[in-house]
VOKOLGU-981363 format. One record per residue: x, y, z of N, C-alpha, C, O in turn. Coordinates in steps of 0.2 Angstrom, whole numbers. Example, Ala and Ser with C-alpha at 12.3 -4.5 7.8 and 13.67 -1.06 7.14 Angstrom:
! residues 2
REC  n.c1  n.c2  n.c3 ca.c1 ca.c2 ca.c3  c.c1  c.c2  c.c3  o.c1  o.c2  o.c3
REC    66   -28    39    62   -22    39    66   -16    39    71   -17    42
REC    64   -11    35    68    -5    36    64     0    39    67     6    40
This chain:
! residues 320
REC  n.c1  n.c2  n.c3 ca.c1 ca.c2 ca.c3  c.c1  c.c2  c.c3  o.c1  o.c2  o.c3
REC     4    -6     0     0     0     0     4     6     0     9     7     4
REC     3    11    -5     7    17    -5     4    22     0    -1    21     3
REC     8    27     1     6    32     7     3    38     3     3    43     7
REC     1    38    -3    -2    43    -6    -9    44    -3   -13    40    -4
REC   -11    50    -1   -18    52     2   -22    53    -4   -21    57    -8
REC   -27    48    -5   -32    49   -11   -38    54    -9   -40    58   -13
REC   -40    53    -3   -46    57     0   -44    60     6   -42    56    11
REC   -46    66     7   -44    70    14   -51    73    16   -53    78    12
REC   -54    71    21   -60    74    24   -57    79    30   -54    76    35
REC   -59    85    29   -56    90    34   -62    94    38   -65    98    35
REC   -63    92    44   -68    96    48   -75    96    45   -78   101    45
REC   -77    90    42   -83    90    38   -89    91    42   -90    87    47
REC   -94    95    40  -100    96    43  -106    96    38  -105    98    33
REC  -111    92    40  -117    92    36  -123    93    41  -125    88    44
REC  -126    99    41  -132   100    45  -138   101    41  -138   103    35
REC  -144    99    44  -150    99    40  -155   104    44  -156   103    50
REC  -157   109    41  -162   113    44  -169   110    43  -172   108    38
REC  -172   109    49  -179   105    49  -185   109    51  -190   106    53
REC  -184   116    51  -189   120    53  -190   122    60  -186   119    64
REC  -193   128    61  -194   131    68  -187   132    71  -187   132    77
REC  -183   134    67  -176   136    70  -172   131    72  -167   132    75
REC  -174   124    71  -170   119    73  -165   116    68  -167   116    62
REC  -159   114    70  -154   111    65  -152   104    68  -151   103    73
REC  -153    99    63  -150    92    64  -143    92    62  -142    92    56
REC  -139    91    67  -132    90    65  -129    83    64  -127    80    68
REC  -131    81    58  -129    74    56  -122    72    56  -120    67    59
REC  -118    77    53  -111    76    54  -108    83    56  -110    88    53
REC  -104    83    61  -102    89    65   -95    90    66   -93    90    72
REC   -91    90    61   -84    91    62   -80    84    62   -76    83    67
REC   -80    81    56   -76    74    55   -70    75    51   -71    78    46
REC   -65    72    53   -59    73    49   -55    66    49   -55    63    54
REC   -53    64    43   -49    58    42   -46    58    35   -49    61    30
REC   -41    55    34   -38    54    27   -39    46    25   -39    42    29
REC   -39    45    18   -39    38    16   -33    38    11   -33    41     6
REC   -29    33    12   -23    32     8   -25    27     2   -29    23     3
REC   -22    29    -4   -23    25   -10   -22    18    -9   -17    16    -6
REC   -27    13   -10   -26     6   -10   -28     3    -3   -29    -3    -3
REC   -30     7     2   -33     4     8   -40     4     8   -44     7     4
REC   -42     0    14   -49     0    15   -50     4    22   -47     2    27
REC   -54     9    22   -55    13    28   -62    11    31   -67    13    27
REC   -63     8    37   -69     7    39   -72    13    44   -68    16    47
REC   -78    14    43   -82    19    47   -87    16    50   -92    14    47
REC   -87    16    57   -92    12    61   -96    16    66   -93    22    68
REC  -101    14    68  -105    17    74  -112    15    73  -114    12    69
REC  -116    17    78  -123    15    79  -127    18    73  -125    23    70
REC  -133    16    72  -137    19    67  -139    26    70  -141    27    76
REC  -139    31    65  -140    37    67  -134    41    69  -135    47    71
REC  -128    38    69  -122    42    71  -119    47    65  -115    51    67
REC  -122    46    59  -120    51    54  -115    48    49  -113    51    44
REC  -113    41    49  -108    38    45  -111    38    37  -107    39    33
REC  -117    36    36  -120    36    29  -120    43    27  -119    44    21
REC  -122    48    31  -123    55    28  -116    57    27  -115    61    22
REC  -111    55    30  -104    57    29  -102    54    22   -99    58    18
REC  -103    48    21  -102    45    14  -105    49     8  -102    50     3
REC  -112    50     9  -115    54     4  -113    61     3  -113    63    -3
REC  -111    64     8  -108    71     7  -101    71     4   -99    75     0
REC   -97    65     5   -91    64     2   -92    63    -6   -88    66   -10
REC   -97    59    -7   -98    58   -14  -101    65   -18  -100    66   -24
REC  -104    69   -14  -107    75   -17  -115    74   -18  -118    79   -20
REC  -118    69   -15  -125    68   -15  -128    74   -11  -134    76   -12
REC  -125    75    -5  -127    81    -1  -121    86    -1  -115    85    -2
REC  -124    93    -1  -119    98    -1  -116    98     7  -120    97    11
REC  -110   100     7  -107   101    14  -110   108    17  -112   112    14
REC  -110   108    24  -112   114    28  -106   118    29  -105   124    29
REC  -100   114    30   -94   117    32   -88   112    31   -90   106    30
REC   -82   114    31   -76   109    30   -75   108    23   -78   111    19
REC   -70   103    22   -68   102    15   -68    94    14   -66    90    18
REC   -69    92     8   -67    86     5   -63    86    -1   -65    89    -6
REC   -57    84     0   -52    84    -6   -51    77    -9   -49    72    -5
REC   -52    77   -15   -50    70   -19   -45    72   -24   -45    76   -28
REC   -39    68   -23   -33    70   -27   -31    77   -26   -30    80   -31
REC   -32    80   -20   -30    87   -18   -35    92   -22   -34    98   -21
REC   -41    90   -25   -46    95   -27   -52    95   -23   -54    89   -21
REC   -54   101   -22   -60   101   -17   -67    99   -21   -69   102   -26
REC   -70    94   -18   -75    91   -21   -81    95   -22   -85    95   -27
REC   -82   100   -17   -88   104   -17   -87   111   -21   -91   115   -21
REC   -81   111   -24   -80   117   -28   -78   116   -35   -74   120   -38
REC   -79   110   -37   -77   108   -44   -82   111   -49   -87   112   -48
REC   -79   112   -55   -82   114   -61   -87   108   -63   -86   102   -61
REC   -91   109   -68   -95   104   -71   -91    98   -74   -92    92   -73
REC   -86   100   -77   -81    95   -81   -78    91   -75   -77    85   -76
REC   -75    95   -70   -71    91   -65   -76    87   -61   -74    81   -59
REC   -82    89   -60   -87    85   -57   -89    79   -60   -89    73   -57
REC   -89    79   -67   -90    73   -71   -85    68   -71   -86    62   -70
REC   -79    71   -71   -73    66   -70   -72    63   -63   -71    57   -62
REC   -74    67   -58   -74    64   -51   -79    59   -50   -78    54   -47
REC   -85    59   -53   -90    54   -53   -88    48   -57   -92    43   -56
REC   -84    48   -61   -81    42   -65   -76    39   -60   -76    33   -60
REC   -73    42   -56   -68    40   -52   -70    37   -45   -67    33   -42
REC   -76    40   -43   -79    38   -36   -86    36   -37   -90    39   -40
REC   -87    30   -35   -94    27   -35   -96    24   -29   -92    24   -24
REC  -103    22   -28  -106    20   -22  -109    14   -23  -113    13   -28
REC  -109     9   -18  -113     3   -17  -117     5   -11  -115     6    -6
REC  -124     4   -13  -129     6    -8  -131     0    -3  -130    -6    -5
REC  -134     2     2  -136    -3     7  -141    -9     5  -140   -15     6
REC  -146    -6     2  -152   -10     0  -151   -12    -8  -153    -7   -11
REC  -149   -17   -10  -148   -19   -17  -154   -19   -21  -154   -17   -27
REC  -160   -20   -18  -166   -20   -21  -169   -13   -22  -171   -11   -28
REC  -168    -9   -17  -171    -2   -18  -166     2   -23  -169     7   -26
REC  -160     0   -23  -156     4   -28  -155     2   -35  -152     5   -39
REC  -159    -3   -36  -159    -6   -43  -166    -4   -46  -171    -6   -43
REC  -167    -2   -52  -173     0   -55  -177    -7   -57  -174   -11   -61
REC  -182    -8   -54  -186   -14   -55  -189   -15   -62  -190   -21   -64
REC  -189   -10   -66  -192   -10   -73  -186   -11   -78  -188   -12   -84
REC  -180   -11   -76  -174   -12   -80  -171   -18   -80  -171   -21   -74
REC  -169   -21   -85  -165   -27   -85  -158   -26   -82  -156   -20   -82
REC  -155   -31   -80  -148   -31   -77  -143   -27   -83  -139   -23   -81
REC  -144   -29   -89  -140   -26   -94  -141   -19   -94  -136   -15   -95
REC  -147   -16   -94  -149    -9   -94  -146    -5   -88  -144     0   -88
REC  -147    -9   -82  -145    -6   -76  -137    -4   -76  -135     1   -74
REC  -133    -9   -78  -126    -9   -78  -124    -4   -84  -118    -1   -83
REC  -127    -5   -89  -125    -1   -95  -126     7   -95  -123    11   -98
REC  -131     9   -90  -133    16   -90  -127    20   -88  -126    25   -92
REC  -123    19   -83  -118    24   -82  -113    24   -88  -109    29   -89
REC  -112    18   -91  -107    18   -97  -110    22  -103  -106    25  -106
REC  -116    22  -104  -119    26  -109  -119    33  -108  -118    37  -112
REC  -121    35  -101  -121    42   -99  -114    45  -100  -114    51  -103
REC  -109    42   -99  -102    44  -100   -99    43  -106   -93    45  -108
REC  -103    40  -111  -101    38  -118   -94    35  -118   -90    38  -122
REC   -93    30  -115   -87    26  -115   -85    22  -121   -80    21  -123
REC   -91    20  -124   -90    16  -130   -94    18  -136   -99    22  -134
REC   -93    17  -142   -96    19  -147  -102    15  -149  -107    18  -152
REC  -101     9  -149  -107     4  -151  -110     1  -145  -107     0  -140
REC  -117    -1  -147  -120    -5  -142  -117   -12  -140  -118   -15  -135
REC  -114   -15  -145  -111   -21  -144  -105   -21  -140  -104   -25  -136
REC  -101   -15  -140   -96   -14  -135   -98   -13  -128   -95   -16  -123
REC  -104   -10  -128  -107    -9  -121  -109   -15  -118  -108   -17  -112
REC  -112   -19  -122  -115   -26  -120  -109   -30  -118  -110   -34  -113
REC  -104   -30  -122   -98   -34  -120   -95   -32  -114   -93   -37  -110
REC   -95   -26  -112   -92   -23  -106   -97   -26  -100   -94   -27   -95
REC  -103   -26  -101  -108   -28   -96  -107   -35   -94  -107   -37   -88
REC  -106   -39   -99  -105   -46   -98   -98   -47   -94   -98   -52   -90
REC   -93   -43   -96   -87   -44   -92   -88   -42   -85   -85   -45   -81
REC   -92   -37   -84   -93   -35   -77   -97   -40   -73   -95   -41   -67
REC  -102   -43   -76  -105   -48   -73  -101   -54   -71  -102   -57   -65
REC   -96   -56   -75   -92   -61   -74   -87   -59   -68   -85   -64   -64
REC   -85   -53   -68   -81   -51   -63   -84   -52   -56   -80   -53   -51
REC   -90   -51   -55   -93   -51   -49   -97   -58   -47  -100   -59   -42
REC   -95   -63   -51   -97   -70   -50  -104   -72   -53  -107   -77   -51
REC  -106   -68   -58  -113   -69   -61  -111   -71   -68  -105   -71   -70
REC  -115   -72   -73  -114   -74   -80  -118   -70   -85  -123   -67   -82
REC  -117   -70   -91  -120   -66   -96  -127   -68   -97  -131   -64   -99
REC  -129   -74   -95  -136   -76   -95  -141   -72   -90  -147   -71   -91
REC  -138   -69   -85  -141   -65   -80  -143   -58   -83  -147   -54   -80
REC  -140   -56   -89  -141   -49   -91  -148   -47   -93  -150   -41   -93
REC  -152   -52   -95  -158   -50   -98  -164   -52   -93  -170   -51   -94
REC  -162   -53   -86  -167   -54   -81  -168   -47   -77  -164   -42   -78
REC  -173   -47   -73  -175   -41   -69  -173   -42   -62  -172   -48   -60
REC  -172   -37   -58  -169   -37   -51  -173   -42   -47  -170   -46   -42
REC  -180   -42   -48  -184   -47   -43  -183   -54   -44  -185   -58   -40
REC  -179   -56   -49  -178   -63   -51  -172   -66   -47  -170   -71   -48
REC  -168   -61   -43  -162   -63   -40  -163   -63   -33  -167   -60   -30
REC  -158   -67   -29  -158   -66   -22  -155   -60   -20  -152   -56   -24
REC  -155   -59   -13  -152   -52   -11  -144   -52   -12  -142   -47   -14
REC  -141   -58   -11  -134   -58   -13  -132   -56   -20  -127   -53   -22
REC  -136   -59   -24  -135   -58   -32  -137   -51   -33  -133   -48   -38
REC  -142   -48   -30  -143   -41   -32  -138   -37   -30  -136   -32   -33
REC  -135   -38   -24  -129   -34   -22  -123   -35   -27  -119   -30   -28
REC  -122   -41   -29  -117   -42   -34  -118   -37   -41  -114   -35   -44
REC  -125   -37   -42  -126   -32   -48  -125   -25   -46  -122   -21   -51
REC  -126   -23   -40  -125   -16   -38  -117   -15   -38  -115   -10   -40
REC  -113   -20   -36  -106   -19   -37  -104   -19   -44   -99   -15   -45
REC  -107   -23   -48  -105   -23   -55  -106   -16   -58  -102   -13   -62
REC  -112   -13   -56  -114    -6   -59  -109    -1   -56  -107     4   -60
REC  -106    -2   -50  -102     3   -47   -95     2   -50   -91     7   -51
REC   -93    -3   -53   -87    -5   -57   -87    -2   -64   -82    -2   -67
REC   -93    -1   -66   -94     0   -74   -89     6   -77   -87     5   -82
REC   -88    11   -73   -84    16   -75   -76    16   -73   -73    21   -74
REC   -74    10   -71   -67     9   -69   -65    14   -63   -60    18   -64
REC   -69    14   -58   -67    19   -53   -61    18   -49   -58    12   -49
REC   -58    23   -46   -53    22   -41   -55    21   -34   -51    17   -30
REC   -60    24   -32   -63    24   -25   -70    22   -25   -74    25   -29
REC   -72    18   -20   -79    16   -19   -81    17   -12   -77    15    -7
REC   -87    20   -11   -90    21    -5   -95    15    -4  -100    15    -8
REC   -94    11     0   -98     5     1  -102     6     8  -100     6    13
REC  -108     8     7  -113    11    12  -117     5    15  -122     3    12
REC  -114     2    20  -117    -4    23  -119    -9    18  -125   -11    18
REC  -114   -12    14  -116   -16     8  -118   -23    10  -121   -27     5
REC  -117   -25    16  -119   -32    18  -124   -32    23  -127   -38    25
REC  -127   -27    26  -131   -27    32  -138   -29    30  -142   -32    34
REC  -140   -29    24  -147   -31    22  -146   -39    19  -151   -41    17
REC  -141   -42    20  -140   -49    17  -140   -54    23  -138   -52    28
REC  -141   -60    21  -141   -65    26  -134   -66    28  -129   -65    24
REC  -133   -69    34  -126   -69    37  -122   -74    32  -116   -73    31
REC  -125   -79    30  -121   -84    25  -118   -81    19  -114   -83    16
REC  -122   -75    17  -120   -72    11  -115   -66    12  -111   -64     7
REC  -115   -63    18  -111   -58    19  -103   -59    18  -100   -55    15
REC  -101   -65    20   -94   -66    20   -92   -67    12   -87   -65    10
REC   -97   -70     8   -95   -70     1   -95   -63    -2   -90   -63    -6
REC   -99   -59     0   -98   -52    -3   -92   -48    -1   -89   -45    -5
REC   -90   -49     5   -84   -46     8   -78   -49     4   -74   -45     2
REC   -78   -56     3   -72   -59     0   -72   -56    -8   -67   -55   -10
REC   -78   -55   -11   -78   -53   -18   -75   -46   -18   -71   -44   -22
REC   -77   -41   -13   -74   -35   -13   -67   -35   -12   -63   -31   -15
REC   -64   -39    -8   -57   -40    -7   -54   -42   -13   -48   -39   -15
REC   -56   -47   -17   -53   -49   -23   -53   -43   -28   -48   -42   -31
REC   -59   -40   -29   -59   -34   -34   -54   -29   -32   -51   -26   -36
REC   -53   -28   -25   -49   -22   -23   -42   -24   -25   -38   -20   -28
REC   -40   -31   -24   -33   -33   -26   -32   -33   -34   -27   -31   -36
REC   -37   -35   -38   -36   -35   -45   -37   -29   -48   -33   -28   -53
REC   -40   -24   -45   -42   -18   -49   -38   -12   -45   -39    -6   -48
REC   -35   -13   -40   -32    -7   -36   -36    -2   -33   -35     4   -33
REC   -42    -5   -31   -47     0   -28   -45     2   -21   -42    -1   -17
REC   -48     8   -19   -48    10   -12   -55    11   -10   -60    13   -14
REC   -57     8    -4   -63     8    -1   -64    13     5   -60    13     9
REC   -70    16     6   -73    18    12   -79    13    14   -84    13    10
REC   -78     9    19   -82     4    20   -86     6    27   -84     6    32
REC   -93     8    26   -97    10    31  -101     4    34  -104     1    30
REC  -101     3    40  -105    -2    43  -106    -1    51  -103     3    54
REC  -110    -5    53  -111    -6    61  -108   -12    64  -108   -13    70
REC  -107   -17    59  -104   -24    62   -97   -23    62   -93   -24    58
REC   -95   -22    69   -87   -22    70   -83   -28    68   -78   -27    66
REC   -86   -34    69   -82   -40    67   -81   -40    60   -75   -42    58
REC   -86   -38    56   -84   -39    48   -80   -33    46   -76   -34    42
REC   -80   -27    50   -76   -21    48   -69   -23    49   -64   -21    46
REC   -68   -26    55   -61   -28    56   -58   -33    51   -52   -33    49
REC   -62   -37    48   -60   -42    43   -58   -39    37   -53   -41    34
REC   -61   -33    35   -60   -30    29   -55   -24    29   -52   -22    24
REC   -55   -21    35   -52   -14    35   -45   -14    37   -43   -18    41
REC   -41    -9    34   -34    -8    36   -34    -3    42   -31    -4    47
REC   -38     2    42   -39     7    48   -47     8    49   -51     7    44
REC   -48    10    55   -56    11    57   -57    17    60   -53    19    65
REC   -62    21    58   -64    27    62   -71    25    65   -75    22    62
REC   -71    27    72   -77    26    76   -81    33    76   -79    38    79
REC   -88    33    74   -92    39    75   -97    38    80  -100    33    81
REC   -99    44    83  -104    44    88  -107    51    88  -104    56    89
REC  -114    51    86  -118    57    86  -115    62    82  -114    68    84
REC  -112    61    76  -109    66    71  -102    67    72   -99    71    68
REC   -99    64    77   -92    66    79   -88    59    78   -90    54    79
REC   -81    60    76   -77    55    76   -74    55    83   -71    60    86
REC   -74    49    87   -71    48    93   -65    44    94   -61    45    99
REC   -64    40    89   -57    36    89   -55    34    82   -60    33    78
REC   -49    34    80   -47    31    74   -40    28    75   -35    31    77
REC   -39    22    72   -32    19    72   -33    13    67   -38    12    63
REC   -27     9    67   -27     3    63   -32    -2    66   -34    -2    72
REC   -34    -7    61   -39   -12    63   -37   -16    69   -41   -17    74
REC   -31   -18    69   -28   -22    74   -28   -18    81   -29   -21    86
REC   -25   -12    81   -24    -8    87   -31    -7    90   -32    -6    96
REC   -36    -5    86   -43    -4    88   -45   -10    92   -48    -9    98
REC   -44   -16    90   -47   -21    93   -43   -24    99   -45   -26   104
REC   -36   -23    99   -32   -25   104   -31   -20   110   -31   -21   116
REC   -32   -13   108   -31    -8   113   -36    -2   112   -34     4   110
REC   -43    -3   113   -48     2   112   -47     7   117   -47     5   123
REC   -47    14   116   -46    19   121   -52    22   123   -53    23   129
REC   -57    24   118   -63    27   120   -68    23   123   -69    17   121
REC   -71    25   128   -76    21   131   -82    18   127   -84    13   128
REC   -84    22   122   -89    20   117   -86    14   113   -90    10   111
REC   -80    15   110   -77     9   106   -77     3   111   -78    -2   108
REC   -75     4   117   -74    -2   121   -81    -5   122   -82   -12   122
REC   -86    -1   122   -93    -4   123   -95    -8   117   -98   -13   117
REC   -94    -5   111   -95    -8   105   -92   -15   104   -95   -20   102
REC   -86   -15   106   -82   -21   105   -84   -26   110   -84   -32   108
REC   -86   -24   116   -89   -29   121   -95   -33   118   -97   -38   121
REC   -99   -30   114  -105   -32   111  -104   -38   106  -109   -41   104
REC   -98   -38   103   -96   -43    98   -96   -50   101   -92   -51   106
REC  -100   -55    99  -100   -62   102   -94   -65   101   -91   -65    95
REC   -91   -69   106   -86   -73   105   -88   -81   104   -92   -83   108
REC   -85   -84    99   -88   -91    97   -86   -96   102   -89  -101   102
REC   -82   -95   107   -80  -100   112   -86   -99   118   -85   -93   121
REC   -90  -103   119   -95  -102   124   -93  -101   131   -96   -97   135
REC   -87  -104   133   -85  -103   140   -82   -96   141   -84   -93   146
REC   -79   -93   136   -76   -86   136   -82   -81   136   -82   -77   139
REC   -87   -83   131   -93   -79   130   -97   -78   137   -99   -73   138
REC   -97   -83   140  -102   -83   147   -98   -80   152  -102   -77   156
REC   -91   -80   152   -88   -77   158   -86   -70   157   -84   -66   162
REC   -86   -68   151   -83   -61   150   -88   -56   152   -94   -57   152
REC   -85   -49   153   -90   -44   155   -92   -40   150   -88   -37   146
REC   -98   -39   149  -101   -34   144  -101   -27   147  -103   -26   153
REC  -100   -22   142  -101   -15   144  -108   -13   141  -108   -12   135
REC  -112   -12   146  -119   -10   144  -120    -2   144  -119     1   149
REC  -122     1   139  -123     8   138  -130     9   140  -135     6   138
REC  -131    14   145  -138    15   148  -141    21   143  -137    25   141
REC  -147    21   143  -151    27   139  -150    26   132  -147    21   129
REC  -154    30   128  -155    30   121  -150    35   118  -147    40   122
REC  -148    34   112  -144    39   108  -147    46   108  -153    46   106
REC  -144    51   111  -147    58   111  -148    60   104  -146    58    99
REC  -153    65   104  -155    68    97  -149    72    94  -146    76    98
REC  -148    72    88  -143    76    85  -145    83    84  -142    88    82
REC  -152    84    85  -155    91    85  -152    95    91  -151   101    91
REC  -152    91    97  -150    94   103  -145    90   107  -147    87   112
REC  -139    90   104  -134    85   107  -132    88   114  -132    94   115
REC  -129    83   118  -127    85   125  -121    90   124  -117    90   119
REC  -120    95   129  -115    99   129  -108    96   131  -108    90   133
REC  -103    99   129   -96    96   130   -95    89   126   -96    90   120
REC   -94    84   129   -93    78   126  -100    75   124  -104    74   129
REC  -101    73   118  -108    71   116  -109    64   118  -115    62   119
REC  -104    60   121  -105    53   123  -107    53   131  -108    48   133
REC  -106    59   134  -106    59   141  -112    56   145  -112    54   150
REC  -118    57   142  -124    55   145  -125    47   145  -129    45   148
REC  -121    44   141  -121    36   141  -114    33   144  -113    27   144
REC  -109    38   145  -103    35   147  -102    33   154  -104    37   158
REC  -100    27   155   -99    24   162   -93    28   165   -92    27   172
REC   -89    31   162   -83    35   165   -83    42   165   -78    46   165
REC   -90    45   164   -90    52   163   -88    56   169   -89    54   175
REC   -85    62   168   -83    66   174   -86    73   173   -89    74   168
REC   -85    77   178   -89    84   177   -86    88   171   -90    92   168
REC   -80    87   170   -77    91   164   -80    89   157   -80    93   153
REC   -83    83   157   -86    81   151   -92    85   149   -94    85   143
REC   -96    88   154  -101    92   152  -100    99   151  -103   102   147
REC   -94   101   153   -92   108   152   -87   109   146   -88   115   143
REC   -84   104   143   -79   106   138   -79   100   133   -79    94   135
REC   -78   102   127   -78    97   121   -71    94   121   -66    98   122
REC   -70    87   121   -63    84   121   -60    86   115   -62    87   110
REC   -53    86   116   -49    88   110   -47    81   106   -46    76   109
REC   -47    82   100   -45    76    95   -37    76    95   -34    81    93
REC   -34    71    98   -27    71    98   -24    64    97   -28    59    97
REC   -18    64    95   -15    58    93   -11    55   100    -6    57   102
REC   -15    50   103   -13    48   109    -6    43   109    -2    43   113
REC    -6    39   103    -1    35   101     0    36    94    -4    39    91
REC     6    33    91     7    34    84     2    31    80     0    25    80
REC    -2    36    76    -7    33    72   -14    32    76   -18    29    72
REC   -14    33    82   -20    31    86   -23    38    89   -20    40    94
REC   -28    40    86   -32    46    88   -38    45    92   -41    40    91
REC   -39    49    97   -45    49   101   -47    55   104   -43    60   105
REC   -54    56   105   -57    62   108   -60    60   114   -66    58   114
REC   -56    61   120   -59    59   126   -55    63   132   -49    63   131
REC   -59    65   137   -56    69   142   -51    64   147   -47    66   150
REC   -52    58   146   -48    53   149   -40    53   147   -36    51   150
REC   -40    56   141   -33    57   138   -31    64   136   -26    65   134
REC   -35    69   138   -34    76   137   -30    79   143   -28    85   143
């Protein structure tokens, strides 16, 4: 893996005005870099803002503040021509493969659409040949091209979504919970497919998920989000071996261990209360209302994002 930074997210904020003077702070100051060729995992509970961050990076949402730089170019200040080139290099795999595929279009039409929009080939035969090649890349065959999405299983539909994402030969793919809607038996197959494609095509991934065990399996580095904020970031192994933030520790304690003796005897960290509203987040540290180690300073002051160890960042008053 090279050390060239492909994507840089700098203090990114995405707020939504919801009326009556209230603002929903879905993403509220998130920063991280993704190195070319790596898989960066972004994890957290539902509602933490990870999917909104992914969509803002792609440009489906406008940013409220901060910057997203792709190959040192500001994504939200691109000209129309630059934007078009950016969308060839950056693609997205969506969570629900059925909802993201047009039920009235054949697989051939679905995968061919981005190729035709960007006019990559001159003839329909060339486009069709490219679609067949993509289907084979994801473990399907050309006979599937004339079928409709409802004729496939969930895992097969996600493979079609992956083929569509690959249609423009992208460099960077945002995978927004690509396995959460699939059966457990199929999840590992799709993850292995993504790993193989990454190796063969030199892809870089932003892998968004809430399943920490699967994120560890596929990611080089992992960022943990809570209520629109990044609370911890480090390598996959370091995060699992030495989690620093109380929220990360709680998430990891919820992962079941296959050994029944260990599973029965180990101590779980149970978080009390519900996830606070991003409309009215807690003062100071946003995690303090559920944190078993909360101190008085946590309500008064926002923790500083700092590098506690080499490459291991955390935002917590236990380390400030």
